[in-house]
Backbone bond lengths (Angstrom), bond angles and torsions (degrees), N, CA, C in turn:
res aa  C-N    CA-C-N  psi(-1)  N-CA   C-N-CA  omega(-1)  CA-C   N-CA-C  phi
1 M - - - 1.445 - - 1.523 107.56 -
2 T 1.318 115.42 138.01 1.457 119.21 -178.04 1.519 110.19 -78.08
3 I 1.337 115.43 160.53 1.464 120.54 179.35 1.518 110.02 -62.51
4 R 1.337 116.22 -39.58 1.470 120.09 -179.24 1.528 110.32 -62.00
5 R 1.337 116.62 -44.37 1.467 120.06 -179.14 1.530 110.76 -66.45
6 R 1.337 118.38 -38.36 1.466 121.42 177.56 1.524 111.02 -61.97
7 R 1.318 116.78 -41.70 1.465 120.45 178.50 1.521 110.81 -65.00
8 T 1.312 118.11 -40.59 1.461 122.14 178.94 1.530 110.26 -63.11
9 L 1.335 116.74 -46.21 1.468 120.21 178.70 1.525 111.24 -64.41
10 A 1.330 116.37 -40.33 1.468 119.87 178.77 1.525 110.33 -63.92
11 G 1.300 117.27 -41.78 1.471 120.97 178.25 1.520 111.80 -65.18
12 A 1.335 115.88 -41.99 1.469 119.48 179.21 1.521 110.72 -64.84
13 T 1.333 116.52 -41.62 1.467 120.44 179.08 1.525 110.34 -63.70
14 A 1.325 117.31 -44.67 1.466 120.78 178.66 1.517 110.60 -61.47
15 G 1.331 116.92 -40.24 1.464 120.69 178.23 1.517 111.84 -62.56
16 L 1.323 116.03 -42.57 1.468 119.31 178.23 1.520 111.25 -64.74
17 L 1.314 116.93 -40.18 1.462 119.98 177.84 1.515 111.05 -62.33
18 L 1.312 117.03 -40.44 1.460 120.26 178.66 1.516 111.26 -65.31
19 V 1.342 115.89 -44.98 1.465 119.60 179.85 1.519 109.88 -64.28
20 G 1.318 117.31 -47.91 1.461 121.05 179.67 1.507 111.88 -62.18
21 G 1.330 116.57 -43.33 1.463 121.05 178.70 1.507 111.53 -64.93
22 G 1.333 115.90 -37.50 1.463 119.88 178.40 1.516 111.48 -64.90
23 A 1.334 116.94 -39.69 1.460 120.54 178.78 1.523 110.39 -65.96
24 A 1.328 115.86 -42.12 1.466 119.13 179.14 1.520 110.46 -65.05
25 A 1.325 116.79 -40.43 1.462 119.85 179.51 1.514 110.92 -65.48
26 A 1.335 117.32 -39.16 1.468 120.60 178.42 1.520 110.28 -65.21
27 A 1.334 117.01 -41.00 1.464 120.30 179.93 1.518 110.44 -66.97
28 A 1.310 117.03 -36.98 1.459 120.60 -178.04 1.522 111.63 -69.38
29 T 1.319 118.09 -26.85 1.456 120.28 -177.87 1.519 112.86 -91.74
30 T 1.328 118.26 -9.06 1.457 120.54 177.79 1.521 108.08 -77.82
31 P 1.330 117.58 113.66 1.466 119.23 -177.07 1.528 111.83 -72.89
32 L 1.314 115.80 142.47 1.462 120.79 173.92 1.520 108.38 -74.71
33 P 1.331 117.56 148.65 1.463 117.84 176.64 1.522 109.46 -62.16
34 K 1.326 115.37 146.72 1.465 119.72 179.08 1.522 109.39 -63.84
35 P 1.335 116.38 138.76 1.461 118.08 177.47 1.527 110.93 -70.88
36 Q 1.298 114.89 150.21 1.461 121.49 173.70 1.531 107.25 -70.00
37 V 1.313 117.67 141.96 1.462 121.52 -179.53 1.528 109.54 -103.76
38 V 1.325 115.30 127.88 1.464 122.09 176.00 1.526 106.58 -121.69
39 R 1.327 115.99 125.49 1.472 120.77 -178.01 1.530 110.02 -101.46
40 V 1.309 114.66 137.06 1.465 121.33 177.29 1.526 107.75 -142.31
41 S 1.343 115.53 141.84 1.466 121.09 -176.48 1.518 111.18 -130.26
42 A 1.322 114.89 144.15 1.460 120.37 170.57 1.524 107.62 -74.13
43 D 1.321 116.32 153.16 1.466 120.33 177.20 1.532 108.34 -58.31
44 P 1.338 117.82 121.07 1.466 120.33 -175.38 1.523 114.32 -69.47
45 T 1.345 117.78 -15.71 1.459 120.32 -178.47 1.524 112.60 -82.00
46 G 1.338 116.59 -7.74 1.458 120.20 -179.37 1.511 113.70 99.66
47 K 1.347 117.96 -7.27 1.466 120.24 175.29 1.522 108.26 -65.08
48 L 1.326 116.19 149.12 1.457 120.46 -178.39 1.529 109.77 -81.27
49 G 1.308 115.58 91.44 1.455 121.78 179.62 1.513 110.52 -175.11
50 F 1.316 114.65 166.51 1.456 121.45 173.77 1.521 108.29 -100.22
51 V 1.305 118.20 149.57 1.461 121.94 174.95 1.529 108.70 -63.42
52 Q 1.331 116.72 -42.50 1.465 122.75 179.66 1.537 108.70 -94.07
53 K 1.328 116.19 116.19 1.469 120.44 179.77 1.524 111.55 -85.58
54 S 1.336 116.54 -19.60 1.459 120.65 176.31 1.528 108.82 -145.96
55 L 1.316 114.92 147.67 1.458 122.75 -179.85 1.517 109.21 -133.96
56 S 1.328 116.64 156.98 1.460 120.25 172.53 1.523 108.47 -138.54
57 A 1.320 114.94 152.90 1.461 121.19 -178.48 1.520 108.94 -155.84
58 R 1.332 114.81 163.31 1.463 120.64 174.23 1.526 108.47 -84.98
59 A 1.317 116.84 150.92 1.459 121.81 176.91 1.521 109.70 -61.68
60 G 1.316 116.34 145.95 1.463 122.29 179.98 1.514 110.30 129.83
61 R 1.319 115.59 -157.02 1.465 120.49 179.10 1.530 109.93 -77.71
62 I 1.319 115.32 126.83 1.460 121.83 -177.76 1.526 108.14 -128.02
63 T 1.330 116.09 129.47 1.460 120.78 173.52 1.522 107.72 -104.92
64 F 1.325 115.35 119.26 1.456 121.70 175.55 1.520 107.22 -89.67
65 V 1.320 116.71 124.15 1.456 122.30 176.61 1.525 105.41 -106.33
66 F 1.325 115.63 107.19 1.457 122.78 -174.83 1.523 109.49 -104.27
67 T 1.339 115.72 124.80 1.456 121.86 179.98 1.526 109.71 -117.93
68 N 1.323 115.88 136.28 1.462 121.63 177.21 1.521 108.79 -128.77
69 R 1.330 116.89 103.41 1.459 121.89 -179.93 1.533 112.48 -88.27
70 S 1.324 117.19 -8.19 1.466 119.49 -178.68 1.532 111.11 -84.43
71 A 1.331 115.21 167.21 1.466 121.15 177.47 1.531 111.26 -80.48
72 E 1.313 116.70 -14.26 1.471 122.70 179.78 1.533 109.54 -76.06
73 P 1.330 119.95 129.87 1.466 120.88 179.84 1.533 111.87 -72.89
74 H 1.333 115.82 136.63 1.472 122.28 179.41 1.525 109.61 -144.44
75 D 1.336 114.64 160.90 1.455 121.82 168.79 1.523 107.84 -135.75
76 L 1.318 116.12 179.58 1.461 121.93 178.66 1.515 107.51 -130.29
77 A 1.332 116.25 122.18 1.464 122.76 176.96 1.520 108.52 -118.25
78 V 1.323 116.83 138.72 1.466 122.06 178.81 1.520 107.74 -119.80
79 E 1.342 115.62 133.94 1.464 119.63 178.04 1.522 110.52 -142.07
80 K 1.321 115.91 155.91 1.459 121.80 173.25 1.523 105.92 -65.92
81 A 1.322 117.60 134.58 1.461 121.30 -176.48 1.528 110.56 -53.01
82 G 1.316 116.18 126.36 1.453 122.60 177.22 1.517 115.03 81.51
83 A 1.323 119.08 -0.97 1.468 121.52 -176.63 1.526 112.38 -73.53
84 G 1.328 117.18 -31.81 1.453 120.03 178.18 1.514 115.96 82.90
85 R 1.320 118.07 -2.63 1.463 120.05 176.06 1.524 108.63 -143.72
86 P 1.327 116.41 140.26 1.467 119.99 -175.92 1.527 113.68 -70.76
87 L 1.317 114.42 147.48 1.466 121.76 172.39 1.523 109.64 -81.35
88 G 1.331 115.61 -24.47 1.449 121.61 179.04 1.513 110.62 -170.88
89 V 1.329 115.96 153.04 1.473 122.25 -178.62 1.524 108.46 -140.63
90 T 1.337 116.38 137.60 1.462 120.22 174.12 1.524 109.25 -77.53
91 T 1.308 115.82 173.53 1.459 120.13 170.95 1.528 108.02 -73.77
92 V 1.314 116.71 160.44 1.465 122.06 176.31 1.524 107.11 -77.79
93 I 1.334 115.43 128.11 1.468 120.49 -177.84 1.525 110.41 -132.63
94 Q 1.345 115.83 166.04 1.468 121.86 176.19 1.517 108.62 -163.30
95 G 1.335 115.64 172.85 1.457 121.49 172.41 1.515 116.57 62.92
96 G 1.323 118.35 40.18 1.456 121.12 176.32 1.515 115.13 89.76
97 R 1.306 117.55 7.53 1.465 120.98 -178.61 1.527 111.45 -82.94
98 T 1.321 115.32 162.41 1.463 122.88 179.70 1.522 108.78 -128.99
99 A 1.328 115.75 140.42 1.470 122.31 176.21 1.524 108.03 -128.42
100 R 1.320 116.10 151.87 1.471 121.51 -179.33 1.523 110.13 -121.93
101 L 1.334 113.71 149.25 1.458 121.96 177.14 1.518 107.32 -143.49
102 T 1.335 118.11 122.26 1.461 121.42 178.55 1.517 108.97 -112.84
103 L 1.345 114.68 127.69 1.458 122.04 -179.64 1.523 109.83 -133.31
104 G 1.306 116.91 151.90 1.456 122.31 170.17 1.519 107.55 -97.78
105 L 1.329 117.17 113.89 1.469 120.79 -175.71 1.523 111.46 -119.82
106 K 1.328 114.90 140.08 1.461 122.08 175.82 1.523 108.66 -92.12
107 K 1.337 115.84 168.21 1.466 120.19 177.23 1.522 109.39 -55.81
108 G 1.337 115.22 142.02 1.448 119.12 177.65 1.513 112.99 149.79
109 A 1.326 114.12 -174.70 1.466 121.93 -179.72 1.521 109.61 -99.94
110 Y 1.322 115.28 132.62 1.452 122.88 179.63 1.527 108.04 -131.69
111 S 1.310 115.60 166.33 1.460 119.90 173.73 1.522 107.71 -130.97
112 Y 1.317 115.47 160.43 1.455 120.60 174.33 1.512 107.78 -136.68
113 D 1.329 115.78 150.17 1.455 120.44 -178.55 1.527 109.54 -159.35
114 C 1.329 113.98 177.66 1.455 121.92 174.84 1.527 106.65 -103.48
115 T 1.340 116.91 130.14 1.462 119.94 -177.14 1.523 113.76 -90.94
116 V 1.336 118.48 0.80 1.465 120.07 175.52 1.535 106.23 -62.03
117 P 1.338 118.39 130.74 1.463 121.03 -175.39 1.535 113.80 -48.65
118 G 1.327 114.97 127.66 1.461 122.91 177.45 1.519 115.13 88.70
119 H 1.317 119.05 -15.96 1.458 120.88 -174.79 1.535 112.97 -72.34
120 E 1.328 117.72 -44.57 1.473 119.15 178.15 1.526 110.11 -62.52
121 A 1.331 117.49 -44.67 1.462 121.54 -179.30 1.526 110.93 -61.45
122 A 1.331 117.35 -29.48 1.466 121.60 179.86 1.537 111.93 -82.77
123 G 1.334 117.33 -1.93 1.469 119.98 175.37 1.512 115.58 114.19
124 M 1.314 117.66 7.13 1.467 119.52 -178.90 1.524 109.53 -87.02
125 K 1.345 114.24 77.68 1.460 121.19 -178.36 1.514 109.27 -156.07
126 G 1.317 115.57 164.60 1.456 121.00 179.25 1.515 110.74 -157.96
127 V 1.339 115.22 176.99 1.462 122.33 -177.54 1.523 108.69 -117.21
128 L 1.321 115.99 134.30 1.451 123.49 178.06 1.525 108.48 -116.84
129 T 1.334 116.23 124.93 1.459 121.09 175.71 1.519 108.63 -107.60
130 V 1.318 116.86 121.45 1.459 121.66 177.23 1.523 107.01 -106.28
131 R 1.355 114.04 121.50 1.466 119.56 -175.95 1.506 111.84 -112.52
């Protein structure tokens, strides 16, 4: 390969790296829209249930802010209605703690519940409508 051709290839490669790097840098600096915040709380008296029996939200990124003021441990799981497996689950919390879960959800029917054994069966569940 001639010196001239090597320089041309090196210049072309450097140009591509700059263009590619510039695109990646532009994408990295474009902020994502803030997620919508939906708040849900466990029954503070210790009963197995959520304060909110139904929730609604707009389609897109949603951050669930789950608060449990009771001494009973709980978590929050969200799933597509009838799917049988959660799309996401918070950590198990108690005693006034808060946990967050951010999901990207499309329009449709979803459910939420507590996955601590026996809690969903005892009524710790709700319905989420995403419009």
